[in-house]
Structure formats: C-alpha cells, structure tokens
C-alpha positions in Angstrom: 72.9 159.5 117.5 76.0 159.8 115.3 76.3 163.0 113.3 79.7 162.3 111.9 79.9 163.1 108.3 82.7 163.2 105.6 83.9 166.8 105.5 83.7 166.7 101.7 79.9 166.3 102.0 79.3 169.5 104.0 78.8 171.4 100.7 75.6 169.3 100.3 73.9 171.4 103.1 74.5 174.5 101.0 73.4 172.7 97.8 70.1 171.5 99.4 69.3 175.1 100.6 70.1 176.6 97.2 68.3 173.9 95.2 65.2 174.1 97.4 65.2 177.9 97.3 65.7 178.2 93.6 62.9 175.8 92.9 60.6 177.8 95.1 61.6 181.1 93.4 61.0 179.6 89.9 57.6 178.3 90.9 56.5 181.6 92.5 57.7 183.6 89.5 55.6 181.4 87.2 52.5 181.5 89.4 52.5 185.2 90.4 54.2 186.9 87.4 56.6 188.5 89.9 60.4 188.1 89.6 61.5 186.4 92.7 64.9 185.2 94.0 66.1 183.1 96.9 68.8 184.2 99.3 70.3 181.8 101.7 71.5 183.9 104.6 72.9 181.2 106.9 72.9 177.5 107.7 73.3 176.7 111.4 73.1 173.9 113.9 71.2 175.7 116.7 69.4 175.0 119.9 65.6 175.1 119.6 65.2 177.8 122.2 67.6 180.0 120.2 65.6 179.5 117.1 62.4 180.7 118.9 64.3 183.8 120.0 65.6 184.3 116.4 62.0 183.9 114.9 60.5 186.3 117.5 57.0 186.7 118.9 55.6 189.0 116.2 52.4 187.6 114.6 53.1 186.1 111.2 51.5 183.7 108.7 53.1 180.3 109.0 52.9 177.5 106.5 54.3 174.2 107.7 54.6 170.7 106.4 55.8 167.4 107.9 58.2 165.2 105.9 56.6 161.8 105.8 59.8 160.0 104.6 63.5 160.4 105.6 64.9 162.8 106.7 61.5 163.3 108.4 61.0 166.5 110.4 59.3 169.8 109.4 59.6 172.8 107.2 58.2 176.2 108.2 57.7 179.2 105.9 57.0 182.5 107.7 55.7 185.7 106.0 53.9 188.8 107.3 50.4 189.6 106.3 51.4 192.3 103.8 53.8 189.9 102.0 51.0 187.3 101.8 48.5 189.8 100.5 51.0 191.0 97.8 51.7 187.4 96.7 48.0 186.6 96.6 47.4 189.7 94.5 50.1 188.8 92.1 48.5 185.3 91.6 44.9 186.5 91.3 45.9 189.3 88.9 42.9 190.8 87.0 40.4 188.1 88.1 39.1 190.3 90.9 38.6 189.0 94.5 41.5 190.9 95.9 41.1 194.0 98.0 44.4 195.8 99.0 42.5 198.0 101.5 40.8 195.2 103.4 42.4 194.4 106.7 41.8 190.6 106.6 41.9 188.4 103.5 39.1 187.8 101.0 38.1 184.3 100.2 39.9 184.5 96.9 43.1 185.7 98.6 42.9 182.9 101.2 42.6 180.4 98.4 45.6 182.0 96.5 47.8 181.9 99.7 46.9 178.3 100.2 48.0 177.5 96.7 51.2 179.5 97.1 51.9 177.5 100.3 51.5 174.3 98.3 53.9 175.6 95.6 56.5 176.8 98.1 56.5 173.6 100.2 56.5 171.1 97.4 59.1 173.2 95.4 61.5 173.3 98.4 61.2 169.5 99.0 61.6 168.7 95.3 64.9 170.6 95.5 66.0 168.6 98.5 65.0 165.3 97.0 67.1 166.1 93.9 70.2 166.7 96.0 69.6 163.7 98.2 68.8 161.5 95.2 65.6 160.2 96.8 61.8 161.0 97.0 60.3 162.7 100.0 56.5 162.6 100.6 55.1 165.5 102.5 51.9 166.2 104.5 49.3 168.7 103.4 50.5 172.2 104.4 49.1 173.6 107.7 48.4 177.3 107.9 48.7 179.2 111.2 48.5 182.9 112.2 50.3 183.9 115.4 53.7 184.4 117.0 56.5 182.7 115.0 58.2 181.4 118.2 54.9 179.5 119.1 55.0 177.8 115.7 58.6 176.6 116.2 57.6 175.3 119.7 54.6 173.5 118.2 56.8 171.8 115.5 60.0 170.9 117.4 59.5 171.9 121.0 59.0 168.2 122.0 62.1 166.8 120.3 64.4 164.5 122.3 67.3 166.4 120.8 67.3 170.1 121.4 69.5 170.7 118.4 68.0 171.5 115.0 69.4 172.4 111.6 68.3 175.9 110.6 68.5 177.1 107.0 67.7 180.8 107.3 66.6 181.5 103.8 64.6 184.3 102.2 62.5 184.4 99.1 62.3 187.9 97.9 60.3 189.5 95.1 62.6 192.0 93.3 60.0 194.7 92.7 58.2 194.4 96.0 58.7 194.2 99.7 57.7 190.6 99.9 59.9 188.6 102.2 59.4 184.9 103.0 61.6 183.2 105.5 62.2 179.4 105.5 63.2 177.3 108.5 63.8 173.6 108.2 63.9 171.0 111.0 65.0 167.6 109.6 65.8 164.7 111.9 69.6 165.2 111.9 70.6 161.5 112.2 68.4 160.6 109.2 69.7 163.5 107.1 73.3 162.5 107.8 72.5 158.9 106.8 71.1 160.0 103.5 74.1 162.2 102.9 76.5 159.4 103.6 75.1 157.4 100.7 75.8 160.2 98.2 79.0 160.0 96.2 81.0 163.2 96.1 
C-alpha cells in the first residue's frame, strides 16, 4: 500500500473535514432551528487501539455508515443522550411527542434522531464528494447505544492495516450544550488515489 502523496495536496485533508463539517452544520441548523457550527479539532493518522482509547468506554449514541464507493470505509458520529434529546427536541418543536423529563426516548424523539442521523451522514459525505470531485454512495445509517470504543472496534477492529485517518471534529449548537463528534475511517490507499487525481 503506497500512501505517498504530493505535499501540496495535504491541504485537501483539511478541506474535506471543513467542507463535510460545514455541510452538516448547515443542514442541522435548517432542520432544528438551532444555530450550529463545526469545529475541526485535529486530523491524525493514528493506530486503531489509540482511537479506541481516545473515544473511551462511556456509553454514547453512535450513528455509523459505510461508504459503498471509494474511498470506502466508515464514518462514525458520537453524541451523548442529552445532546441527542436536545437535537430531537429542536427538530420536533411544537409538534409534541418530546418529553425532556423522560429517561429514554419517545417514539417521536427516536424518529427525529434517525432523521438527524441521515442528515449528518449524508451532509458529511456530500462535503467530501465535492472536494474529491466524485460521488460516494453510502449505506443506511446504523444506530448503536453503548461504549464508543466498542463501536470503533466493530467498524475497524478487523482491518488489515492498524492505521486509520481520524478527523476529530465537533458539531456544536451555539445556544446549547450539544456536542457531536465525528470520526472517519476511510481506506487510506483509496483516499490517496482519489486525491492524486485532483489538480492543485
């Protein structure tokens, strides 16, 4: 596997993260009425075991998709239950079906979170596809509740290569404590191949 890339193209990594993040933030703002922004905290090549340590064992809501076209791989969004409930409430608005005091999620809240998952995953990949000048089909989002480290293991624990590309990004709502983290695990050799074809 050759990961050699023209140094002038390294900025594309940052552009992909920003474009994907900004698209998500715009879509969320439209759907929930909350002002959201995307913050890219770091972009790293990192060992899978280190990602599991970074994500931690706390129980979180995970929304994951598989990329069905190059650069293949997976995207994982993580958020805590309170953030998910706040986002769902923003989307449901005055329609009822949301209960801030209830421990679990109402049927309406679950449905809203599923729709938010669709918005976030498709928005992020649309941003990537724009930068890479391609189209990328994705699977239906999968929802999981459990330790974040277990989700990472499930998605990339079986990889031949133990290295992954980690975009540590956060979508934040400005008037709320909502915090959504995004981790991406593309197949590195395919990603580099796509980047090599782009003129800089």
